[in-house]
PDB file of N, CA, C and O in Angstrom, chain B, residues numbered from 101:
ATOM      1  N   UNK B 101      53.647-110.046-202.483  1.00  0.00           N
ATOM      2  CA  UNK B 101      53.129-111.227-201.616  1.00  0.00           C
ATOM      3  C   UNK B 101      53.283-110.553-199.906  1.00  0.00           C
ATOM      4  O   UNK B 101      52.458-110.509-198.994  1.00  0.00           O
ATOM      5  N   UNK B 102      54.574-110.129-199.981  1.00  0.00           N
ATOM      6  CA  UNK B 102      54.951-109.936-198.325  1.00  0.00           C
ATOM      7  C   UNK B 102      54.342-108.550-198.235  1.00  0.00           C
ATOM      8  O   UNK B 102      54.054-108.409-197.046  1.00  0.00           O
ATOM      9  N   UNK B 103      53.999-107.443-198.913  1.00  0.00           N
ATOM     10  CA  UNK B 103      53.364-106.270-198.646  1.00  0.00           C
ATOM     11  C   UNK B 103      52.188-106.646-198.299  1.00  0.00           C
ATOM     12  O   UNK B 103      51.836-106.405-197.144  1.00  0.00           O
ATOM     13  N   UNK B 104      51.224-107.373-199.264  1.00  0.00           N
ATOM     14  CA  UNK B 104      49.972-107.679-198.602  1.00  0.00           C
ATOM     15  C   UNK B 104      49.792-108.269-197.405  1.00  0.00           C
ATOM     16  O   UNK B 104      48.879-107.912-196.661  1.00  0.00           O
ATOM     17  N   UNK B 105      50.743-109.348-197.054  1.00  0.00           N
ATOM     18  CA  UNK B 105      50.526-110.239-195.966  1.00  0.00           C
ATOM     19  C   UNK B 105      50.808-108.890-194.692  1.00  0.00           C
ATOM     20  O   UNK B 105      50.074-108.798-193.708  1.00  0.00           O
ATOM     21  N   UNK B 106      51.893-108.004-194.929  1.00  0.00           N
ATOM     22  CA  UNK B 106      52.206-107.306-193.550  1.00  0.00           C
ATOM     23  C   UNK B 106      50.860-106.363-193.648  1.00  0.00           C
ATOM     24  O   UNK B 106      50.199-106.302-192.611  1.00  0.00           O
ATOM     25  N   UNK B 107      50.455-105.731-194.619  1.00  0.00           N
ATOM     26  CA  UNK B 107      49.372-104.952-194.592  1.00  0.00           C
ATOM     27  C   UNK B 107      48.077-105.501-193.826  1.00  0.00           C
ATOM     28  O   UNK B 107      47.382-104.866-193.034  1.00  0.00           O
ATOM     29  N   UNK B 108      47.911-106.837-194.247  1.00  0.00           N
ATOM     30  CA  UNK B 108      46.695-107.318-193.386  1.00  0.00           C
ATOM     31  C   UNK B 108      46.943-107.877-192.175  1.00  0.00           C
ATOM     32  O   UNK B 108      46.001-108.029-191.398  1.00  0.00           O
ATOM     33  N   UNK B 109      48.358-108.307-191.787  1.00  0.00           N
ATOM     34  CA  UNK B 109      48.426-108.514-190.418  1.00  0.00           C
ATOM     35  C   UNK B 109      48.192-107.498-189.633  1.00  0.00           C
ATOM     36  O   UNK B 109      47.571-107.592-188.573  1.00  0.00           O
ATOM     37  N   UNK B 110      48.802-106.163-190.220  1.00  0.00           N
ATOM     38  CA  UNK B 110      48.863-105.135-189.454  1.00  0.00           C
ATOM     39  C   UNK B 110      47.366-104.425-189.062  1.00  0.00           C
ATOM     40  O   UNK B 110      47.151-103.788-188.031  1.00  0.00           O
ATOM     41  N   UNK B 111      46.534-104.657-189.986  1.00  0.00           N
ATOM     42  CA  UNK B 111      45.357-104.374-189.893  1.00  0.00           C
ATOM     43  C   UNK B 111      44.523-105.043-188.846  1.00  0.00           C
ATOM     44  O   UNK B 111      43.596-104.479-188.264  1.00  0.00           O
ATOM     45  N   UNK B 112      44.904-106.280-188.638  1.00  0.00           N
ATOM     46  CA  UNK B 112      44.208-107.456-187.998  1.00  0.00           C
ATOM     47  C   UNK B 112      44.811-107.305-186.396  1.00  0.00           C
ATOM     48  O   UNK B 112      44.104-107.391-185.392  1.00  0.00           O
ATOM     49  N   UNK B 113      46.217-107.071-186.405  1.00  0.00           N
ATOM     50  CA  UNK B 113      46.707-106.950-184.992  1.00  0.00           C
ATOM     51  C   UNK B 113      46.069-105.472-184.465  1.00  0.00           C
ATOM     52  O   UNK B 113      45.744-105.387-183.280  1.00  0.00           O
ATOM     53  N   UNK B 114      45.910-104.407-185.287  1.00  0.00           N
ATOM     54  CA  UNK B 114      45.294-103.178-184.593  1.00  0.00           C
ATOM     55  C   UNK B 114      43.984-103.622-184.267  1.00  0.00           C
ATOM     56  O   UNK B 114      43.590-103.314-183.143  1.00  0.00           O
ATOM     57  N   UNK B 115      43.102-104.378-185.111  1.00  0.00           N
ATOM     58  CA  UNK B 115      41.693-104.443-184.419  1.00  0.00           C
ATOM     59  C   UNK B 115      41.708-105.594-183.031  1.00  0.00           C
ATOM     60  O   UNK B 115      40.827-105.547-182.172  1.00  0.00           O
ATOM     61  N   UNK B 116      42.700-106.470-182.994  1.00  0.00           N
ATOM     62  CA  UNK B 116      42.830-106.961-182.067  1.00  0.00           C
ATOM     63  C   UNK B 116      42.937-106.355-180.802  1.00  0.00           C
ATOM     64  O   UNK B 116      42.303-106.633-179.784  1.00  0.00           O
ATOM     65  N   UNK B 117      43.944-105.361-180.996  1.00  0.00           N
ATOM     66  CA  UNK B 117      44.316-104.486-179.778  1.00  0.00           C
ATOM     67  C   UNK B 117      43.116-103.656-179.352  1.00  0.00           C
ATOM     68  O   UNK B 117      42.911-103.325-178.184  1.00  0.00           O
ATOM     69  N   UNK B 118      42.281-103.320-180.459  1.00  0.00           N
ATOM     70  CA  UNK B 118      41.280-102.323-180.164  1.00  0.00           C
ATOM     71  C   UNK B 118      39.879-103.173-179.709  1.00  0.00           C
ATOM     72  O   UNK B 118      39.121-102.681-178.873  1.00  0.00           O
ATOM     73  N   UNK B 119      39.639-104.327-180.254  1.00  0.00           N
ATOM     74  CA  UNK B 119      38.590-104.910-179.700  1.00  0.00           C
ATOM     75  C   UNK B 119      38.917-106.295-179.023  1.00  0.00           C
ATOM     76  O   UNK B 119      37.990-106.748-178.352  1.00  0.00           O
ATOM     77  N   UNK B 120      39.719-106.819-179.062  1.00  0.00           N
ATOM     78  CA  UNK B 120      40.261-108.293-178.511  1.00  0.00           C
ATOM     79  C   UNK B 120      40.027-109.224-179.524  1.00  0.00           C
ATOM     80  O   UNK B 120      39.924-109.019-180.733  1.00  0.00           O
ATOM     81  N   UNK B 121      39.941-110.458-178.787  1.00  0.00           N
ATOM     82  CA  UNK B 121      40.305-111.744-179.610  1.00  0.00           C
ATOM     83  C   UNK B 121      38.766-111.839-180.453  1.00  0.00           C
ATOM     84  O   UNK B 121      38.708-112.312-181.588  1.00  0.00           O
ATOM     85  N   UNK B 122      37.650-111.362-179.783  1.00  0.00           N
ATOM     86  CA  UNK B 122      36.333-111.432-180.357  1.00  0.00           C
ATOM     87  C   UNK B 122      36.306-111.100-181.690  1.00  0.00           C
ATOM     88  O   UNK B 122      35.681-111.875-182.415  1.00  0.00           O
ATOM     89  N   UNK B 123      36.892-110.021-182.258  1.00  0.00           N
ATOM     90  CA  UNK B 123      36.846-109.111-183.443  1.00  0.00           C
ATOM     91  C   UNK B 123      37.202-110.591-184.583  1.00  0.00           C
ATOM     92  O   UNK B 123      36.404-110.901-185.468  1.00  0.00           O
ATOM     93  N   UNK B 124      38.232-111.194-184.392  1.00  0.00           N
ATOM     94  CA  UNK B 124      38.895-112.250-185.567  1.00  0.00           C
ATOM     95  C   UNK B 124      38.356-113.340-184.911  1.00  0.00           C
ATOM     96  O   UNK B 124      38.673-114.281-185.638  1.00  0.00           O
ATOM     97  N   UNK B 125      37.632-113.854-183.824  1.00  0.00           N
ATOM     98  CA  UNK B 125      37.488-115.113-183.386  1.00  0.00           C
ATOM     99  C   UNK B 125      36.854-116.263-184.392  1.00  0.00           C
ATOM    100  O   UNK B 125      37.348-117.352-184.682  1.00  0.00           O
ATOM    101  N   UNK B 126      35.547-115.652-184.854  1.00  0.00           N
ATOM    102  CA  UNK B 126      35.022-116.426-186.082  1.00  0.00           C
ATOM    103  C   UNK B 126      35.718-116.896-187.411  1.00  0.00           C
ATOM    104  O   UNK B 126      35.406-117.975-187.915  1.00  0.00           O
ATOM    105  N   UNK B 127      36.867-115.900-188.094  1.00  0.00           N
ATOM    106  CA  UNK B 127      37.297-115.991-189.000  1.00  0.00           C
ATOM    107  C   UNK B 127      38.518-117.304-188.310  1.00  0.00           C
ATOM    108  O   UNK B 127      38.729-118.372-188.885  1.00  0.00           O
ATOM    109  N   UNK B 128      38.985-117.007-187.387  1.00  0.00           N
ATOM    110  CA  UNK B 128      39.990-117.646-186.951  1.00  0.00           C
ATOM    111  C   UNK B 128      39.484-119.216-186.739  1.00  0.00           C
ATOM    112  O   UNK B 128      40.207-120.176-187.007  1.00  0.00           O
ATOM    113  N   UNK B 129      38.223-119.324-186.252  1.00  0.00           N
ATOM    114  CA  UNK B 129      37.496-120.632-186.310  1.00  0.00           C
ATOM    115  C   UNK B 129      37.418-121.398-187.314  1.00  0.00           C
ATOM    116  O   UNK B 129      37.683-122.600-187.279  1.00  0.00           O
ATOM    117  N   UNK B 130      36.997-120.693-188.435  1.00  0.00           N
ATOM    118  CA  UNK B 130      36.675-121.231-189.993  1.00  0.00           C
ATOM    119  C   UNK B 130      37.890-121.708-190.456  1.00  0.00           C
ATOM    120  O   UNK B 130      37.899-122.458-191.432  1.00  0.00           O
ATOM    121  N   UNK B 131      39.324-121.257-189.682  1.00  0.00           N
ATOM    122  CA  UNK B 131      40.402-121.938-190.390  1.00  0.00           C
ATOM    123  C   UNK B 131      41.239-122.821-189.259  1.00  0.00           C
ATOM    124  O   UNK B 131      42.307-123.359-189.551  1.00  0.00           O
ATOM    125  N   UNK B 132      40.686-122.909-188.030  1.00  0.00           N
ATOM    126  CA  UNK B 132      41.073-123.897-187.207  1.00  0.00           C
ATOM    127  C   UNK B 132      41.775-125.370-187.517  1.00  0.00           C
ATOM    128  O   UNK B 132      41.206-126.229-188.191  1.00  0.00           O
ATOM    129  N   UNK B 133      42.895-125.515-187.018  1.00  0.00           N
ATOM    130  CA  UNK B 133      43.421-126.958-187.255  1.00  0.00           C
ATOM    131  C   UNK B 133      42.438-127.968-186.263  1.00  0.00           C
ATOM    132  O   UNK B 133      42.336-127.888-185.039  1.00  0.00           O
ATOM    133  N   UNK B 134      41.766-128.919-187.158  1.00  0.00           N
ATOM    134  CA  UNK B 134      41.312-130.142-186.307  1.00  0.00           C
ATOM    135  C   UNK B 134      40.189-129.600-185.661  1.00  0.00           C
ATOM    136  O   UNK B 134      39.686-130.444-184.919  1.00  0.00           O
ATOM    137  N   UNK B 135      39.595-128.518-185.650  1.00  0.00           N
ATOM    138  CA  UNK B 135      38.205-128.037-185.129  1.00  0.00           C
ATOM    139  C   UNK B 135      37.213-129.230-185.086  1.00  0.00           C
ATOM    140  O   UNK B 135      36.874-129.717-186.165  1.00  0.00           O
ATOM    141  N   UNK B 136      36.718-129.743-183.930  1.00  0.00           N
ATOM    142  CA  UNK B 136      35.734-130.599-183.767  1.00  0.00           C
ATOM    143  C   UNK B 136      36.376-132.080-183.784  1.00  0.00           C
ATOM    144  O   UNK B 136      35.676-133.092-183.825  1.00  0.00           O
ATOM    145  N   UNK B 137      37.408-132.091-183.757  1.00  0.00           N
ATOM    146  CA  UNK B 137      38.059-133.619-183.939  1.00  0.00           C
ATOM    147  C   UNK B 137      39.057-133.572-182.875  1.00  0.00           C
ATOM    148  O   UNK B 137      39.390-132.585-182.218  1.00  0.00           O
ATOM    149  N   UNK B 138      39.575-135.003-182.776  1.00  0.00           N
ATOM    150  CA  UNK B 138      40.330-135.455-181.454  1.00  0.00           C
ATOM    151  C   UNK B 138      41.922-134.879-181.832  1.00  0.00           C
ATOM    152  O   UNK B 138      42.526-135.189-182.859  1.00  0.00           O
ATOM    153  N   UNK B 139      42.380-134.082-180.887  1.00  0.00           N
ATOM    154  CA  UNK B 139      43.768-133.522-180.842  1.00  0.00           C
ATOM    155  C   UNK B 139      44.217-134.004-179.326  1.00  0.00           C
ATOM    156  O   UNK B 139      43.556-134.368-178.353  1.00  0.00           O
ATOM    157  N   UNK B 140      45.680-133.837-179.566  1.00  0.00           N
ATOM    158  CA  UNK B 140      46.513-133.757-178.214  1.00  0.00           C
ATOM    159  C   UNK B 140      47.179-132.819-177.816  1.00  0.00           C
ATOM    160  O   UNK B 140      48.067-132.456-178.587  1.00  0.00           O
ATOM    161  N   UNK B 141      47.048-132.130-176.610  1.00  0.00           N
ATOM    162  CA  UNK B 141      47.587-131.001-176.045  1.00  0.00           C
ATOM    163  C   UNK B 141      48.061-131.328-174.555  1.00  0.00           C
ATOM    164  O   UNK B 141      47.407-131.773-173.612  1.00  0.00           O
ATOM    165  N   UNK B 142      49.293-130.997-174.635  1.00  0.00           N
ATOM    166  CA  UNK B 142      50.228-131.094-173.484  1.00  0.00           C
ATOM    167  C   UNK B 142      49.956-132.612-172.965  1.00  0.00           C
ATOM    168  O   UNK B 142      49.802-132.638-171.743  1.00  0.00           O
ATOM    169  N   UNK B 143      49.890-133.493-173.401  1.00  0.00           N
ATOM    170  CA  UNK B 143      49.457-135.054-173.490  1.00  0.00           C
ATOM    171  C   UNK B 143      48.259-135.278-172.831  1.00  0.00           C
ATOM    172  O   UNK B 143      48.163-136.235-172.062  1.00  0.00           O
ATOM    173  N   UNK B 144      47.149-134.374-173.066  1.00  0.00           N
ATOM    174  CA  UNK B 144      45.708-134.600-172.843  1.00  0.00           C
ATOM    175  C   UNK B 144      44.973-134.678-174.533  1.00  0.00           C
ATOM    176  O   UNK B 144      45.283-134.086-175.566  1.00  0.00           O
ATOM    177  N   UNK B 145      44.161-135.435-174.305  1.00  0.00           N
ATOM    178  CA  UNK B 145      43.525-136.118-175.443  1.00  0.00           C
ATOM    179  C   UNK B 145      42.079-135.831-175.250  1.00  0.00           C
ATOM    180  O   UNK B 145      41.421-136.266-174.305  1.00  0.00           O
ATOM    181  N   UNK B 146      41.558-134.959-176.342  1.00  0.00           N
ATOM    182  CA  UNK B 146      40.105-134.885-176.475  1.00  0.00           C
ATOM    183  C   UNK B 146      39.752-134.068-177.608  1.00  0.00           C
ATOM    184  O   UNK B 146      40.650-133.750-178.389  1.00  0.00           O
ATOM    185  N   UNK B 147      38.623-133.701-177.797  1.00  0.00           N
ATOM    186  CA  UNK B 147      37.696-132.964-178.913  1.00  0.00           C
ATOM    187  C   UNK B 147      37.934-131.740-178.851  1.00  0.00           C
ATOM    188  O   UNK B 147      37.545-131.107-177.870  1.00  0.00           O
ATOM    189  N   UNK B 148      38.629-131.121-179.886  1.00  0.00           N
ATOM    190  CA  UNK B 148      38.880-129.328-179.812  1.00  0.00           C
ATOM    191  C   UNK B 148      37.354-128.983-180.079  1.00  0.00           C
ATOM    192  O   UNK B 148      36.813-129.220-181.159  1.00  0.00           O
ATOM    193  N   UNK B 149      36.710-128.399-178.994  1.00  0.00           N
ATOM    194  CA  UNK B 149      35.384-128.033-179.337  1.00  0.00           C
ATOM    195  C   UNK B 149      35.255-126.644-179.555  1.00  0.00           C
ATOM    196  O   UNK B 149      34.376-126.300-180.345  1.00  0.00           O
ATOM    197  N   UNK B 150      35.910-125.821-179.047  1.00  0.00           N
ATOM    198  CA  UNK B 150      36.112-124.413-179.615  1.00  0.00           C
ATOM    199  C   UNK B 150      36.999-123.279-178.702  1.00  0.00           C
ATOM    200  O   UNK B 150      37.545-123.600-177.646  1.00  0.00           O
ATOM    201  N   UNK B 151      37.051-122.055-179.209  1.00  0.00           N
ATOM    202  CA  UNK B 151      37.810-121.273-178.709  1.00  0.00           C
ATOM    203  C   UNK B 151      37.113-120.177-177.884  1.00  0.00           C
ATOM    204  O   UNK B 151      36.161-119.597-178.406  1.00  0.00           O
ATOM    205  N   UNK B 152      37.518-119.832-176.597  1.00  0.00           N
ATOM    206  CA  UNK B 152      36.815-119.022-175.816  1.00  0.00           C
ATOM    207  C   UNK B 152      36.951-117.570-176.301  1.00  0.00           C
ATOM    208  O   UNK B 152      37.717-117.182-177.184  1.00  0.00           O
ATOM    209  N   UNK B 153      36.157-116.889-175.645  1.00  0.00           N
ATOM    210  CA  UNK B 153      36.150-115.208-175.962  1.00  0.00           C
ATOM    211  C   UNK B 153      37.798-114.490-176.292  1.00  0.00           C
ATOM    212  O   UNK B 153      38.276-113.604-176.999  1.00  0.00           O
ATOM    213  N   UNK B 154      38.283-115.559-175.235  1.00  0.00           N
ATOM    214  CA  UNK B 154      39.697-114.915-174.968  1.00  0.00           C
ATOM    215  C   UNK B 154      40.800-115.789-175.962  1.00  0.00           C
ATOM    216  O   UNK B 154      42.001-115.521-175.926  1.00  0.00           O
ATOM    217  N   UNK B 155      40.296-116.768-176.773  1.00  0.00           N
ATOM    218  CA  UNK B 155      41.152-117.419-177.311  1.00  0.00           C
ATOM    219  C   UNK B 155      41.756-118.604-176.748  1.00  0.00           C
ATOM    220  O   UNK B 155      42.690-119.189-177.297  1.00  0.00           O
ATOM    221  N   UNK B 156      41.247-118.952-175.686  1.00  0.00           N
ATOM    222  CA  UNK B 156      41.659-120.456-174.777  1.00  0.00           C
ATOM    223  C   UNK B 156      41.039-121.584-175.465  1.00  0.00           C
ATOM    224  O   UNK B 156      39.844-121.519-175.756  1.00  0.00           O
ATOM    225  N   UNK B 157      41.663-122.501-175.723  1.00  0.00           N
ATOM    226  CA  UNK B 157      41.368-123.531-176.467  1.00  0.00           C
ATOM    227  C   UNK B 157      40.164-124.292-175.242  1.00  0.00           C
ATOM    228  O   UNK B 157      40.308-124.310-174.020  1.00  0.00           O
ATOM    229  N   UNK B 158      39.060-124.840-176.005  1.00  0.00           N
ATOM    230  CA  UNK B 158      38.317-125.604-174.935  1.00  0.00           C
ATOM    231  C   UNK B 158      37.951-127.138-175.547  1.00  0.00           C
ATOM    232  O   UNK B 158      37.230-127.342-176.523  1.00  0.00           O
ATOM    233  N   UNK B 159      38.550-128.047-174.822  1.00  0.00           N
ATOM    234  CA  UNK B 159      38.872-129.458-174.917  1.00  0.00           C
ATOM    235  C   UNK B 159      37.932-130.522-174.099  1.00  0.00           C
ATOM    236  O   UNK B 159      37.963-130.699-172.882  1.00  0.00           O
ATOM    237  N   UNK B 160      37.065-131.208-175.074  1.00  0.00           N
ATOM    238  CA  UNK B 160      36.105-132.135-174.309  1.00  0.00           C
ATOM    239  C   UNK B 160      37.013-133.421-174.139  1.00  0.00           C
ATOM    240  O   UNK B 160      37.173-134.147-175.119  1.00  0.00           O
ATOM    241  N   UNK B 161      37.624-133.734-172.909  1.00  0.00           N
ATOM    242  CA  UNK B 161      38.022-135.065-172.668  1.00  0.00           C
ATOM    243  C   UNK B 161      36.912-135.879-171.931  1.00  0.00           C
ATOM    244  O   UNK B 161      35.836-135.417-171.551  1.00  0.00           O
ATOM    245  N   UNK B 162      37.399-137.321-171.774  1.00  0.00           N
ATOM    246  CA  UNK B 162      36.615-138.332-171.116  1.00  0.00           C
ATOM    247  C   UNK B 162      35.931-137.592-169.623  1.00  0.00           C
ATOM    248  O   UNK B 162      34.762-137.580-169.237  1.00  0.00           O
ATOM    249  N   UNK B 163      36.964-137.104-169.102  1.00  0.00           N
ATOM    250  CA  UNK B 163      36.734-136.649-167.694  1.00  0.00           C
ATOM    251  C   UNK B 163      35.584-135.257-167.729  1.00  0.00           C
ATOM    252  O   UNK B 163      34.936-134.979-166.720  1.00  0.00           O
ATOM    253  N   UNK B 164      35.469-134.567-168.848  1.00  0.00           N
ATOM    254  CA  UNK B 164      34.855-133.379-168.749  1.00  0.00           C
ATOM    255  C   UNK B 164      35.346-132.126-169.853  1.00  0.00           C
ATOM    256  O   UNK B 164      36.114-132.401-170.775  1.00  0.00           O
ATOM    257  N   UNK B 165      34.913-130.986-169.687  1.00  0.00           N
ATOM    258  CA  UNK B 165      35.750-129.828-170.359  1.00  0.00           C
ATOM    259  C   UNK B 165      36.645-129.293-170.075  1.00  0.00           C
ATOM    260  O   UNK B 165      36.529-128.640-169.038  1.00  0.00           O
ATOM    261  N   UNK B 166      37.730-129.254-170.636  1.00  0.00           N
ATOM    262  CA  UNK B 166      38.808-128.382-169.976  1.00  0.00           C
ATOM    263  C   UNK B 166      39.313-127.260-170.711  1.00  0.00           C
ATOM    264  O   UNK B 166      39.029-127.189-171.907  1.00  0.00           O
ATOM    265  N   UNK B 167      40.091-126.281-170.125  1.00  0.00           N
ATOM    266  CA  UNK B 167      40.475-125.061-170.873  1.00  0.00           C
ATOM    267  C   UNK B 167      41.907-125.020-171.027  1.00  0.00           C
ATOM    268  O   UNK B 167      42.596-124.807-170.029  1.00  0.00           O
ATOM    269  N   UNK B 168      42.424-125.192-172.121  1.00  0.00           N
ATOM    270  CA  UNK B 168      44.092-124.984-172.476  1.00  0.00           C
ATOM    271  C   UNK B 168      44.622-123.859-172.708  1.00  0.00           C
ATOM    272  O   UNK B 168      44.352-123.394-173.815  1.00  0.00           O
ATOM    273  N   UNK B 169      45.349-123.196-171.989  1.00  0.00           N
ATOM    274  CA  UNK B 169      45.787-121.535-172.137  1.00  0.00           C
ATOM    275  C   UNK B 169      47.126-121.725-173.019  1.00  0.00           C
ATOM    276  O   UNK B 169      47.458-120.685-173.587  1.00  0.00           O
ATOM    277  N   UNK B 170      47.827-122.655-173.215  1.00  0.00           N
ATOM    278  CA  UNK B 170      49.096-122.810-173.896  1.00  0.00           C
ATOM    279  C   UNK B 170      49.307-124.235-174.096  1.00  0.00           C
ATOM    280  O   UNK B 170      48.832-125.038-173.293  1.00  0.00           O
ATOM    281  N   UNK B 171      50.143-124.702-175.342  1.00  0.00           N
ATOM    282  CA  UNK B 171      50.478-125.932-175.533  1.00  0.00           C
ATOM    283  C   UNK B 171      50.693-126.049-177.062  1.00  0.00           C
ATOM    284  O   UNK B 171      50.368-125.249-177.939  1.00  0.00           O
ATOM    285  N   UNK B 172      51.322-127.245-177.166  1.00  0.00           N
ATOM    286  CA  UNK B 172      51.637-128.008-178.602  1.00  0.00           C
ATOM    287  C   UNK B 172      50.332-129.059-178.949  1.00  0.00           C
ATOM    288  O   UNK B 172      49.975-129.972-178.205  1.00  0.00           O
ATOM    289  N   UNK B 173      49.731-128.716-180.217  1.00  0.00           N
ATOM    290  CA  UNK B 173      48.725-129.504-180.718  1.00  0.00           C
ATOM    291  C   UNK B 173      49.030-130.625-181.430  1.00  0.00           C
ATOM    292  O   UNK B 173      49.445-130.287-182.539  1.00  0.00           O
ATOM    293  N   UNK B 174      49.010-131.893-181.280  1.00  0.00           N
ATOM    294  CA  UNK B 174      48.869-132.935-182.390  1.00  0.00           C
ATOM    295  C   UNK B 174      47.963-133.750-182.617  1.00  0.00           C
ATOM    296  O   UNK B 174      48.045-134.513-183.580  1.00  0.00           O
TER     297      UNK B 174
END
């Protein structure tokens, strides 16, 4: 199991370095926690709308759309 994990992790990491986040973005979105649902990030509540091309979380709040570059999701 560990061997398979490390092989896949190494493969995806190399692709990320070569092509950027866009290479794995679609697969990442398929497995995102609470995509299109309400979340709380850095004490900001909103709907997890999308991930930007660089991996930035796009959060739709009552005040509008906001980009979150880092934080804990609840």
